[in-house]
C-alpha positions as CSV (number, residue, x, y, z in Angstrom):
1,M,82.2,-34.2,-117.0
2,T,85.3,-32.3,-116.0
3,D,85.3,-28.7,-115.0
4,L,88.9,-27.4,-115.4
5,H,88.2,-23.8,-114.4
6,C,86.1,-22.7,-111.4
7,H,86.4,-20.7,-108.2
8,I,84.7,-22.9,-105.6
9,L,87.3,-22.8,-102.8
10,P,85.7,-20.6,-100.2
11,G,87.2,-17.3,-99.1
12,I,90.4,-17.2,-101.1
13,D,89.6,-15.0,-104.1
14,D,86.5,-13.4,-105.8
15,G,84.8,-16.8,-106.1
16,A,82.8,-18.5,-103.3
17,H,82.9,-16.1,-100.4
18,D,82.1,-18.7,-97.7
19,E,81.3,-22.3,-97.1
20,G,77.6,-21.8,-97.8
21,S,78.3,-20.5,-101.3
22,A,80.8,-23.2,-102.0
23,E,78.3,-25.9,-100.9
24,Q,75.6,-24.4,-103.2
25,M,78.1,-24.3,-106.1
26,L,79.1,-28.0,-105.5
27,S,75.4,-29.0,-105.6
28,L,75.0,-27.2,-108.9
29,E,78.1,-28.9,-110.3
30,V,76.6,-32.3,-109.4
31,K,73.3,-31.4,-111.1
32,E,75.3,-30.4,-114.2
33,G,76.9,-33.9,-114.3
34,V,80.4,-32.8,-113.2
35,D,82.4,-35.3,-111.2
36,R,86.0,-33.9,-111.7
37,I,86.9,-30.4,-110.7
38,A,90.1,-28.4,-110.9
39,L,90.1,-25.8,-108.2
40,T,91.7,-22.9,-110.0
41,S,92.0,-20.0,-107.5
42,H,93.4,-16.7,-108.8
43,F,97.2,-16.2,-108.5
44,D,99.3,-13.2,-109.4
45,C,103.0,-13.6,-109.1
46,E,103.5,-9.9,-109.3
47,T,101.7,-9.3,-106.0
48,E,101.8,-12.7,-104.2
49,E,104.4,-15.3,-103.1
50,T,103.7,-18.8,-104.2
51,D,104.2,-20.3,-100.8
52,R,101.7,-18.0,-99.2
53,F,99.2,-18.7,-102.0
54,V,99.6,-22.5,-101.5
55,E,99.1,-22.2,-97.8
56,A,95.9,-20.1,-98.3
57,R,94.7,-22.6,-100.9
58,D,95.3,-25.5,-98.5
59,R,93.3,-23.8,-95.8
60,A,90.5,-23.2,-98.2
61,F,90.6,-26.8,-99.4
62,E,90.3,-28.0,-95.8
63,K,87.1,-26.0,-95.6
64,L,85.9,-27.6,-98.8
65,F,86.7,-31.1,-97.6
66,G,84.6,-30.3,-94.5
67,I,81.7,-29.5,-96.8
68,V,82.1,-32.7,-98.7
69,T,82.3,-34.7,-95.5
70,K,79.2,-33.0,-94.1
71,N,77.2,-33.7,-97.3
72,S,78.2,-37.4,-97.7
73,P,77.4,-39.2,-99.9
74,A,76.1,-36.3,-102.2
75,F,79.6,-35.1,-103.0
76,D,81.6,-38.2,-102.5
77,K,82.0,-39.0,-106.2
78,I,83.6,-35.7,-107.1
79,E,87.3,-35.8,-107.6
80,F,89.1,-32.6,-106.8
81,K,92.5,-31.3,-107.8
82,K,94.1,-28.2,-106.5
83,A,95.2,-25.8,-109.2
84,S,95.3,-22.1,-110.0
85,E,94.4,-19.5,-112.6
86,V,97.7,-17.7,-113.0
87,L,97.8,-14.1,-114.3
88,F,100.3,-13.9,-117.1
89,S,103.7,-12.3,-116.4
90,P,107.1,-12.7,-117.8
91,K,108.2,-13.5,-114.3
92,L,106.4,-16.8,-114.5
93,A,109.4,-18.2,-116.5
94,E,111.5,-17.7,-113.4
95,L,109.2,-19.5,-110.9
96,D,108.7,-23.1,-109.9
97,L,105.3,-23.6,-111.5
98,K,104.7,-27.1,-110.2
99,P,102.6,-26.0,-107.2
100,L,100.4,-23.9,-109.5
101,C,99.7,-26.6,-112.1
102,I,96.6,-28.8,-112.0
103,E,97.7,-31.2,-109.3
104,G,99.7,-34.1,-110.5
105,T,99.9,-32.8,-114.1
106,P,102.1,-30.5,-116.2
107,Y,99.1,-28.4,-117.2
108,I,98.9,-24.8,-115.9
109,L,95.9,-22.5,-116.5
110,I,97.1,-19.0,-117.6
111,E,95.0,-15.9,-117.8
112,F,96.0,-13.0,-120.1
113,P,95.2,-9.3,-119.5
114,S,92.0,-8.5,-121.5
115,S,93.0,-5.0,-122.5
116,R,96.2,-5.7,-124.5
117,R,98.6,-8.2,-125.8
118,P,101.0,-9.1,-123.0
119,F,104.7,-8.1,-123.4
120,F,107.1,-11.0,-124.1
121,L,104.1,-13.4,-124.7
122,R,105.6,-16.0,-126.9
123,E,109.0,-15.8,-125.3
124,T,107.5,-16.4,-121.8
125,L,105.3,-19.3,-123.0
126,Y,108.2,-20.9,-124.8
127,R,110.3,-20.7,-121.6
128,I,107.4,-22.2,-119.6
129,Q,107.1,-25.0,-122.1
130,S,110.9,-25.6,-122.1
131,K,110.6,-26.5,-118.4
132,G,108.1,-29.2,-119.2
133,F,104.9,-27.3,-118.4
134,V,101.9,-27.1,-120.7
135,P,99.9,-23.8,-120.8
136,V,96.1,-23.9,-121.0
137,I,94.9,-20.4,-121.9
138,A,91.8,-19.4,-119.9
139,H,88.7,-17.9,-121.5
140,V,90.1,-17.0,-125.0
141,E,86.9,-15.1,-125.8
142,R,88.1,-12.2,-123.6
143,Y,91.3,-11.4,-125.6
144,S,90.6,-9.3,-128.6
145,F,94.3,-9.4,-129.5
146,A,93.8,-13.1,-130.1
147,T,90.4,-13.3,-131.5
148,D,91.2,-10.5,-134.0
149,D,94.3,-12.4,-135.1
150,L,93.5,-16.1,-135.2
151,K,96.8,-16.8,-136.9
152,T,98.3,-16.0,-133.5
153,V,96.0,-18.6,-131.9
154,K,96.8,-21.1,-134.6
155,S,100.5,-20.7,-134.1
156,M,100.2,-21.2,-130.3
157,V,98.1,-24.3,-130.8
158,D,100.7,-25.7,-133.2
159,A,103.3,-25.0,-130.5
160,G,101.4,-27.3,-128.1
161,I,99.3,-24.7,-126.2
162,Y,95.6,-25.4,-125.4
163,F,92.7,-22.9,-125.3
164,Q,89.7,-22.9,-123.0
165,V,86.4,-21.1,-123.5
166,N,83.8,-20.3,-120.9
167,A,80.4,-21.9,-121.2
168,Q,78.3,-18.8,-120.7
169,P,79.0,-17.0,-124.1
170,L,78.2,-20.2,-125.9
171,Y,74.5,-20.0,-124.9
172,S,73.9,-16.4,-123.9
173,D,75.5,-14.3,-126.7
174,R,74.3,-15.3,-130.2
175,K,76.9,-13.4,-132.2
176,K,79.9,-14.4,-130.0
177,S,78.6,-18.0,-129.8
178,K,78.6,-18.3,-133.6
179,F,82.3,-17.2,-133.7
180,L,83.3,-19.4,-130.8
181,M,81.7,-22.4,-132.4
182,K,84.0,-21.9,-135.4
183,L,87.0,-22.0,-133.1
184,I,85.8,-25.2,-131.6
185,E,85.1,-26.7,-135.0
186,W,88.6,-25.6,-136.2
187,N,90.3,-27.1,-133.2
188,L,91.5,-23.7,-132.0
189,V,89.5,-24.2,-128.7
190,H,89.9,-27.5,-126.9
191,V,88.1,-27.2,-123.5
192,I,84.9,-25.7,-122.2
193,A,84.8,-24.8,-118.5
194,S,82.4,-23.0,-116.2
195,D,84.7,-20.3,-114.6
196,A,82.0,-20.4,-111.9
197,H,82.4,-17.8,-109.2
198,S,79.1,-17.9,-107.3
199,P,75.9,-19.9,-107.0
200,K,73.8,-17.3,-108.8
201,D,75.4,-14.6,-111.1
202,R,78.3,-16.8,-112.3
203,A,77.0,-20.2,-111.4
204,P,78.3,-23.6,-112.7
205,N,76.9,-24.0,-116.2
206,L,79.0,-26.5,-118.0
207,M,76.1,-28.6,-119.3
208,R,74.4,-25.6,-120.8
209,G,77.5,-24.8,-122.7
210,M,77.8,-28.4,-123.9
211,D,74.2,-28.4,-125.0
212,A,74.8,-25.3,-127.1
213,V,77.8,-27.1,-128.8
214,A,75.7,-30.2,-129.4
215,H,73.0,-28.1,-131.1
216,A,75.5,-26.2,-133.2
217,L,78.2,-28.8,-134.0
218,G,76.8,-32.2,-133.0
219,E,77.6,-34.8,-130.3
220,D,81.0,-35.6,-131.8
221,A,82.2,-32.1,-130.9
222,V,80.9,-32.5,-127.4
223,S,82.6,-35.8,-126.9
224,R,85.9,-34.4,-128.1
225,L,85.7,-31.5,-125.7
226,K,84.8,-33.8,-122.8
227,E,87.7,-36.1,-123.7
228,N,90.2,-33.3,-123.9
229,A,89.2,-31.9,-120.5
230,D,89.4,-35.4,-118.9
231,A,92.8,-36.0,-120.4
232,I,94.2,-32.7,-119.1
233,F,92.7,-33.4,-115.7
234,R,94.4,-36.8,-115.6
235,G,97.7,-35.4,-116.9
236,A,97.4,-37.3,-120.2
237,I,97.8,-35.9,-123.7
238,P,94.5,-35.3,-125.6
239,E,94.0,-37.2,-128.8
240,P,95.9,-35.6,-131.7
241,F,94.0,-33.1,-133.8
242,N,94.7,-30.8,-136.8
243,A,94.0,-27.2,-136.2
244,Y,92.6,-25.4,-139.2
245,E,94.2,-22.1,-140.2
246,P,91.5,-19.5,-140.7
247,K,91.7,-16.8,-143.4
248,K,90.2,-13.4,-143.1
249,V,87.9,-12.7,-146.1
250,F,86.1,-9.3,-146.2
251,G,86.7,-8.8,-142.5
252,K,85.4,-12.3,-141.5
253,W,87.3,-15.4,-140.5
254,K,86.6,-18.3,-142.8
């Protein structure tokens, strides 16, 4: 499996705080069946310079490489790609986003603020796309402005934008899981990722999320999610899909 969103690089953000934590997280990823990982450290263009972020990420990656070497052959089969989780800002449209993308691909993981709809949202995403980059929106379940208005999500999907959901709410929150399963079934969510930050409280959990999907929607849905994540990791285009346009009936999306 491919984990497109996690914070395993040690000492760079609020994820793994040292090499020991990173090593434990890698062990858990292997147990979950993950063998491709995008290392999506947090980046905020309003407070950081891209060059300094890339330098810090490279240093953290060297530490991770040391962990892999020390634990050979346990981690040898994992393929890593440097990436980032970029906080949305209209300023992104002015930057060279290539160093922030999943390495060797046009895909860039973007995080929205959870408290409000960002200003200049569609305009900024359009400008990012016009430069040849493909946004993947992180943990859609956190954005009430999107989940309360699925027509916004549908229009963004139609424009070539992908949506990711975290694994945890799929198995730990019954009400939210039921809603998120609909988004997966309707092709409004395309990828599950762990968003792992630690070996304990926010541990790698991709298989648990996939198992929940299998129970609710069947193995075909799981296969589609896995294939989408693998395609994005490789820089390919996921298989074509038709996104369903939900309608709100008596306050519920159907």
